[in-house]
C-alpha positions as CSV (number, residue, x, y, z in Angstrom):
1,M,0.0,0.0,0.0
2,P,1.5,3.3,-1.1
3,L,1.7,6.4,1.1
4,Q,-1.5,8.2,0.4
5,V,-0.5,11.9,0.8
6,L,0.1,13.4,-2.6
7,P,0.8,16.9,-3.9
8,S,-2.2,17.2,-6.2
9,D,-4.5,17.4,-3.2
10,Y,-2.7,20.5,-1.9
11,I,-2.2,22.2,-5.2
12,W,-5.9,22.6,-6.0
13,R,-7.5,22.4,-2.5
14,F,-5.2,24.0,0.1
15,P,-4.6,27.3,-1.6
16,Y,-8.3,28.1,-2.3
17,L,-9.2,27.4,1.3
18,A,-6.3,29.4,2.7
19,A,-7.2,32.3,0.3
20,Q,-10.9,32.1,1.3
21,Y,-10.4,31.8,5.1
22,G,-8.0,34.5,6.1
23,G,-4.6,33.4,4.7
24,G,-2.2,33.4,7.6
25,T,-5.0,32.7,10.1
26,F,-6.0,29.6,8.2
27,L,-2.3,28.5,7.9
28,L,-1.7,28.9,11.6
29,I,-4.8,26.9,12.6
30,Y,-3.9,24.2,10.1
31,L,-0.4,23.9,11.5
32,I,-1.7,23.6,15.1
33,L,-4.2,21.0,14.1
34,A,-1.7,19.0,12.1
35,V,0.9,18.6,15.0
36,T,-1.8,17.8,17.6
37,F,-5.0,16.4,16.3
38,G,-3.7,15.2,13.0
39,F,-0.7,13.4,14.6
40,S,-2.9,11.7,17.2
41,L,-5.6,10.5,14.8
42,M,-3.1,9.2,12.3
43,I,-1.2,7.3,15.0
44,A,-4.5,5.8,16.0
45,E,-5.5,4.8,12.5
46,V,-2.1,3.5,11.3
47,G,-1.6,1.7,14.6
48,L,-5.1,0.1,14.4
49,G,-4.3,-1.2,10.9
50,R,-0.9,-2.6,11.8
51,K,-2.3,-4.2,15.1
52,T,-5.1,-6.0,13.4
53,G,-3.5,-6.5,9.9
54,L,-7.0,-5.7,8.4
55,S,-8.5,-2.9,6.3
56,A,-11.0,-0.5,7.8
57,I,-14.0,-2.5,6.9
58,A,-12.9,-5.3,9.3
59,A,-10.4,-3.7,11.7
60,F,-12.9,-2.2,14.1
61,K,-15.2,-5.2,14.1
62,S,-12.2,-7.5,14.9
63,L,-11.6,-5.7,18.2
64,D,-15.2,-5.0,19.1
65,S,-18.2,-6.2,17.1
66,R,-20.3,-3.3,18.3
67,F,-18.1,-0.9,16.2
68,G,-18.3,-2.8,13.0
69,F,-20.5,0.0,11.6
70,L,-17.5,2.4,11.9
71,G,-15.6,0.6,9.2
72,I,-18.6,0.8,6.9
73,L,-19.1,4.5,7.7
74,A,-15.4,5.2,7.0
75,S,-15.7,3.4,3.7
76,V,-18.5,5.7,2.5
77,V,-16.1,8.7,2.5
78,P,-13.9,7.6,-0.4
79,I,-17.0,6.5,-2.3
80,I,-18.2,10.1,-2.1
81,I,-14.8,11.8,-2.8
82,F,-13.7,9.6,-5.8
83,P,-16.4,10.9,-8.3
84,Y,-15.9,14.6,-7.8
85,Y,-12.1,14.2,-7.5
86,S,-12.2,12.6,-11.0
87,V,-14.1,15.7,-12.2
88,I,-11.2,17.9,-11.1
89,G,-8.8,15.4,-12.6
90,G,-10.6,16.0,-15.9
91,W,-10.0,19.7,-15.5
92,V,-6.3,19.0,-15.2
93,I,-6.3,17.1,-18.5
94,K,-8.1,19.9,-20.1
95,Y,-5.5,22.5,-19.0
96,F,-2.7,20.2,-20.1
97,T,-4.1,20.2,-23.6
98,V,-4.6,23.9,-23.5
99,F,-0.9,24.6,-22.7
100,I,0.5,21.9,-25.0
101,S,-1.4,23.5,-27.9
102,G,0.0,26.9,-27.1
103,N,-3.2,28.6,-25.8
104,A,-1.9,29.9,-22.5
105,Q,-3.1,33.4,-23.3
106,A,-6.7,32.3,-23.8
107,A,-6.6,30.3,-20.5
108,S,-5.3,33.4,-18.7
109,H,-8.6,35.3,-19.2
110,D,-10.9,35.5,-16.1
111,T,-13.9,34.1,-18.0
112,Y,-12.1,31.1,-19.5
113,F,-12.5,28.7,-16.6
114,P,-16.1,29.5,-15.6
115,N,-17.1,29.3,-19.3
116,F,-15.4,25.9,-19.5
117,T,-16.9,24.4,-16.4
118,G,-20.3,26.0,-17.1
119,S,-20.6,24.2,-20.5
120,T,-22.4,20.9,-20.8
121,F,-20.4,18.4,-22.8
122,E,-16.7,19.4,-22.7
123,P,-16.1,19.0,-18.9
124,L,-17.9,15.7,-19.1
125,V,-15.6,14.5,-21.9
126,W,-12.5,15.3,-19.8
127,F,-14.0,13.7,-16.7
128,F,-14.9,10.5,-18.6
129,L,-11.3,10.4,-19.9
130,F,-9.8,10.7,-16.5
131,L,-12.2,8.1,-15.0
132,F,-11.4,5.8,-17.9
133,F,-7.6,6.0,-17.3
134,T,-8.1,5.4,-13.6
135,S,-10.5,2.5,-14.1
136,I,-8.4,0.7,-16.7
137,I,-5.3,0.9,-14.4
138,V,-7.2,-0.4,-11.4
139,L,-8.9,-3.1,-13.5
140,C,-5.6,-4.3,-14.9
141,G,-3.9,-4.1,-11.6
142,V,-0.9,-2.1,-12.8
143,E,-1.1,0.6,-10.2
144,Q,2.4,-0.3,-8.9
145,G,3.9,0.8,-12.2
146,I,2.1,4.2,-11.9
147,E,3.4,4.5,-8.3
148,K,6.9,4.0,-9.5
149,V,6.5,6.7,-12.1
150,S,4.9,9.0,-9.6
151,K,7.8,8.6,-7.1
152,F,10.0,9.8,-9.9
153,M,7.7,12.6,-11.0
154,M,6.6,13.9,-7.6
155,P,10.0,15.4,-6.7
156,I,10.0,17.2,-10.1
157,L,6.5,18.6,-9.3
158,V,7.7,19.8,-5.9
159,V,10.7,21.5,-7.4
160,L,8.6,23.1,-10.2
161,T,6.1,24.3,-7.6
162,L,8.9,25.9,-5.6
163,F,10.1,27.6,-8.8
164,I,6.7,29.0,-9.6
165,A,6.2,30.1,-6.0
166,I,9.5,32.1,-6.2
167,Y,8.5,33.6,-9.6
168,S,5.1,34.6,-8.2
169,L,6.8,36.6,-5.4
170,T,8.6,38.7,-8.0
171,L,5.3,39.9,-9.5
172,D,4.1,43.5,-8.8
173,G,1.6,43.4,-5.9
174,A,2.7,39.9,-4.7
175,T,4.1,41.3,-1.5
176,D,0.6,42.1,-0.2
177,G,-0.4,38.5,-1.0
178,L,2.6,37.2,0.9
179,I,1.7,39.2,3.9
180,Y,-1.9,38.0,3.7
181,Y,-0.7,34.4,3.5
182,L,1.8,34.5,6.3
183,K,0.4,37.0,8.8
184,P,-2.3,35.7,11.1
185,H,-5.1,38.0,12.2
186,M,-6.8,36.8,15.3
187,A,-9.9,38.8,14.4
188,D,-10.3,36.4,11.4
189,V,-10.4,33.3,13.7
190,S,-13.9,31.8,13.4
191,V,-15.6,28.4,13.6
192,K,-15.8,28.5,9.8
193,T,-12.0,28.9,9.5
194,I,-11.4,26.0,11.9
195,L,-13.9,23.9,10.0
196,A,-12.1,24.6,6.7
197,A,-8.7,23.8,8.2
198,M,-10.0,20.6,9.8
199,G,-11.6,19.5,6.5
200,Q,-8.3,20.1,4.7
201,L,-6.5,18.2,7.4
202,F,-8.8,15.2,6.9
203,Y,-8.4,15.4,3.2
204,S,-4.7,15.9,2.8
205,M,-3.7,13.4,5.5
206,S,-6.3,10.8,4.3
207,L,-7.8,10.6,7.8
208,A,-11.2,9.3,8.8
209,M,-11.7,7.5,5.4
210,G,-10.2,4.1,6.2
211,I,-7.1,4.6,3.9
212,M,-4.6,5.0,6.7
213,I,-5.9,2.0,8.5
214,T,-5.4,0.0,5.3
215,Y,-2.0,1.5,4.9
216,G,-1.1,0.5,8.5
217,S,-2.2,-3.1,7.8
218,Y,0.6,-3.3,5.2
219,M,3.2,-1.7,7.4
220,K,6.0,-3.9,8.7
221,K,6.7,-4.2,12.4
222,S,10.2,-3.1,11.7
223,N,9.1,0.3,10.5
224,H,8.9,2.9,13.3
225,L,5.3,4.0,13.3
226,E,5.7,7.3,15.1
227,S,8.6,8.4,12.8
228,S,6.6,7.4,9.7
229,V,3.7,9.6,10.9
230,R,6.0,12.5,11.6
231,Q,7.4,12.2,8.1
232,I,3.9,12.5,6.7
233,E,3.3,15.6,8.8
234,I,6.5,17.3,7.5
235,F,5.7,16.4,3.9
236,D,2.1,17.4,4.3
237,T,2.9,20.8,5.8
238,G,5.8,21.6,3.4
239,I,3.8,20.9,0.2
240,A,0.7,22.6,1.4
241,F,2.7,25.7,2.3
242,L,4.4,25.8,-1.1
243,A,1.1,25.4,-2.9
244,G,-0.3,28.4,-1.1
245,L,2.9,30.4,-1.6
246,M,2.6,29.6,-5.4
247,I,-1.0,30.8,-5.8
248,I,-2.0,33.3,-3.2
249,P,0.6,36.0,-3.9
250,A,-0.2,35.6,-7.6
251,V,-3.9,36.2,-6.9
252,F,-3.0,39.5,-5.3
253,A,-0.6,40.4,-8.1
254,F,-3.3,39.9,-10.8
255,S,-6.4,41.0,-8.9
256,G,-5.2,43.3,-6.1
257,G,-6.7,41.0,-3.5
258,D,-10.2,41.1,-5.1
259,P,-12.5,39.2,-2.7
260,D,-14.2,37.5,-5.6
261,Q,-10.9,36.0,-6.7
262,L,-10.0,35.0,-3.2
263,N,-13.4,33.2,-3.0
264,A,-13.0,31.4,-6.3
265,G,-13.2,28.0,-4.7
266,P,-11.8,24.8,-6.2
267,G,-11.1,26.6,-9.5
268,L,-8.6,29.1,-8.0
269,M,-5.6,27.1,-9.3
270,F,-7.1,27.0,-12.8
271,I,-7.8,30.7,-12.8
272,T,-4.6,32.0,-11.3
273,L,-1.8,29.8,-12.6
274,P,-2.6,30.4,-16.3
275,K,-2.0,34.1,-15.6
276,V,1.3,33.3,-14.0
277,F,2.4,31.0,-16.9
278,E,1.2,33.6,-19.5
279,S,3.5,36.2,-17.9
280,M,6.6,33.9,-18.0
281,H,9.1,33.3,-20.7
282,F,8.5,29.8,-22.0
283,G,5.2,29.9,-20.1
284,N,3.5,27.4,-22.5
285,F,6.2,24.9,-21.9
286,I,6.3,25.3,-18.1
287,G,2.5,25.2,-17.9
288,T,2.5,22.0,-20.0
289,V,5.1,20.3,-17.7
290,F,3.3,21.5,-14.6
291,F,-0.1,20.2,-15.6
292,V,1.2,16.8,-16.8
293,L,2.9,16.4,-13.4
294,V,-0.3,17.3,-11.6
295,F,-2.1,14.9,-13.8
296,F,0.1,12.0,-12.7
297,A,-0.3,13.1,-9.1
298,A,-4.0,13.3,-9.4
299,L,-4.1,9.9,-11.2
300,T,-2.2,8.2,-8.5
301,S,-4.5,9.6,-5.8
302,A,-7.6,8.6,-7.9
303,I,-6.1,5.1,-8.3
304,S,-5.7,4.8,-4.5
305,L,-9.3,6.0,-3.9
306,M,-10.8,3.6,-6.4
307,E,-8.6,0.7,-5.3
308,T,-9.8,1.3,-1.7
309,I,-13.4,1.3,-2.8
310,V,-13.0,-1.9,-4.9
311,S,-11.3,-3.6,-2.0
312,I,-14.1,-2.6,0.3
313,F,-16.8,-4.2,-1.9
314,M,-14.7,-7.3,-2.6
315,D,-14.0,-7.8,1.1
316,K,-17.6,-7.2,2.1
317,F,-19.5,-9.1,-0.6
318,G,-16.9,-11.5,-2.1
319,W,-17.3,-10.1,-5.6
320,K,-14.8,-10.7,-8.4
321,R,-12.4,-7.9,-9.2
322,R,-13.5,-7.2,-12.7
323,N,-17.2,-6.9,-11.9
324,T,-16.4,-4.8,-8.9
325,C,-14.3,-2.4,-10.9
326,L,-17.0,-2.0,-13.5
327,L,-19.6,-1.3,-10.8
328,V,-17.5,1.2,-9.0
329,A,-16.7,3.0,-12.3
330,A,-20.4,3.1,-13.2
331,G,-21.3,4.6,-9.9
332,A,-18.5,7.2,-10.2
333,L,-19.7,8.0,-13.7
334,V,-23.2,8.9,-12.4
335,L,-22.1,10.9,-9.4
336,G,-19.2,12.6,-11.1
337,S,-21.5,13.6,-14.0
338,L,-23.8,15.3,-11.6
339,S,-20.9,17.1,-10.0
340,S,-19.7,18.3,-13.4
341,L,-23.1,19.4,-14.6
342,G,-23.6,21.2,-11.3
343,F,-21.6,24.1,-12.7
344,G,-23.7,24.3,-15.9
345,P,-27.1,22.8,-16.7
346,L,-27.7,21.6,-13.1
347,S,-26.4,24.8,-11.5
348,F,-30.0,25.5,-10.2
349,I,-29.5,22.5,-7.8
350,S,-27.7,23.9,-4.8
351,W,-27.8,23.8,-1.0
352,M,-26.9,27.0,0.9
353,K,-25.2,28.3,-2.2
354,M,-23.1,25.2,-2.6
355,S,-22.9,23.5,-6.0
356,I,-23.3,19.7,-6.2
357,L,-19.5,19.3,-6.1
358,D,-19.2,21.6,-3.2
359,L,-22.0,19.8,-1.4
360,M,-20.4,16.4,-1.9
361,D,-17.1,17.9,-0.5
362,F,-19.1,19.3,2.4
363,I,-20.8,16.0,3.2
364,S,-17.6,14.0,3.1
365,N,-15.2,16.5,4.7
366,S,-17.4,18.5,7.2
367,V,-19.9,15.8,8.2
368,L,-18.8,12.2,7.7
369,M,-15.1,12.6,8.4
370,P,-15.7,14.4,11.8
371,I,-18.3,11.6,12.7
372,V,-15.8,8.9,11.8
373,A,-13.0,10.7,13.7
374,L,-15.2,11.2,16.8
375,C,-16.2,7.5,16.8
376,T,-12.6,6.5,16.3
377,C,-11.5,8.6,19.3
378,I,-14.2,7.1,21.5
379,F,-13.3,3.6,20.3
380,I,-9.6,4.0,21.0
381,G,-9.9,6.2,24.1
382,F,-12.6,4.3,26.0
383,I,-13.3,0.9,24.4
384,V,-9.9,-0.7,23.5
385,K,-7.9,2.0,25.4
386,P,-5.0,4.1,24.2
387,K,-2.5,1.6,25.5
388,L,-3.4,-0.8,22.8
389,I,-2.1,1.7,20.2
390,S,0.8,2.9,22.3
391,D,2.0,-0.7,22.7
392,E,1.8,-1.1,18.9
393,V,3.9,2.0,18.3
394,K,6.5,0.7,20.8
395,V,6.9,-2.6,19.0
396,T,9.8,-1.5,16.9
397,D,12.2,-0.1,19.6
398,G,10.1,0.4,22.7
399,T,9.8,4.2,22.3
400,F,6.8,6.5,21.7
401,K,7.8,10.1,22.3
402,G,4.4,11.6,21.8
403,E,2.5,9.1,23.9
404,K,1.3,11.6,26.5
405,L,0.0,14.0,23.8
406,F,-1.6,11.1,21.9
407,T,-3.4,9.8,25.0
408,V,-4.7,13.2,26.1
409,M,-5.8,14.2,22.6
410,I,-7.5,10.9,21.7
411,K,-9.4,10.7,25.0
412,W,-10.4,14.2,25.9
413,I,-9.4,17.1,23.7
414,A,-10.1,15.7,20.2
415,P,-13.6,14.3,21.1
416,I,-14.8,17.6,22.7
417,F,-13.3,19.6,19.8
418,L,-14.9,17.2,17.2
419,I,-18.3,17.5,18.8
420,M,-18.2,21.3,18.7
421,I,-17.0,21.2,15.1
422,L,-19.6,18.7,14.0
423,V,-22.5,20.5,15.6
424,S,-21.3,23.9,14.2
425,S,-20.8,22.4,10.7
426,I,-24.2,20.7,10.5
427,A,-26.0,23.8,11.9
428,N,-24.2,26.0,9.3
429,G,-25.0,23.6,6.5
430,L,-28.6,23.5,7.4
431,G,-28.8,27.3,7.6
432,I,-29.6,27.2,11.3
433,I,-26.7,29.5,12.1
434,S,-24.3,31.4,9.9
435,I,-20.6,31.1,10.9
């Protein structure tokens, strides 16, 4: 099982959330959550997987049959995420073709992206193509080859992201964006900002969706669990920071900090980066390389999501791999098509101003993930006890430096915090309160 934290998730998602929710304020909250809550929950999930040697669908039930539902609930999350993630993967292919055909100037116009996503057929074509690539790879079982290619290409993507970030800082007006991104303003702290940071933490660290439990089930006892989790945290934080540094100063440079641009949502990367590339020498070439690298990162993530879903159904119902892959692909085709059309013909379908894609993101990240995380904390903290996980962490060399933090977080702080977040999130989503 590959490590499931990949740069594509940060490049499109982290910057738009940071831009929308206060820049430095969002960044500070995210960092605090990552080293406390994120660390503790990831230790719990990876430890649970390695202790039982089972995926999420069976791990909880093997330790206490009353919590078998939790594995099923966690498995629903990737089922929701995979379709709309594939829609965004289609957008990446579209922009790759734009740049390889030398049309960077056209893509740099403010109306290009909304006109593209608001059309009926073209976004669907690119979504179908991305889903087709993913499904064929999972069906044929050649994901290991893709992983090897990705391990080679990901460092190149990181270096290119750093280069673009440095270039963005040289643009006129970028300094204001840098200050906005790095300087926290306590007046901007709100429940909504914390919700957004928590949702990104779940998403980027693959928490509360069963993936890390499955990853842990493949982890050897000789691998130090705590060190592995710390490495994920460092990688997570570093790539997320670079992605924000690449995009947010550029938004200020090209729009002067226009609130409409800062609130552009998931499309922020596709609106801002073409402007950056268009202003560069050899911008078409750099844009082409960038989007092909992002495509491979997105494809690897999508493969991991689909493989997880296929494994869930195979383990649960004993279905054959081929039939399961086809069923999962068909389901993703339907749900993904709805997400894609939600920006065009189905834009009249919304909930609290959220498009279909935004709503699916809200349900998975702001509702289901906190519920799964809360139940996991209760399960580890009070049913099987934190010592079960602590002992598993110590298997390698007898050490667990963060044991006290883990125990306090998983038993007391995280559950209380998650209840507050969950209640606020649902109340806001239902329009009961506005936060």
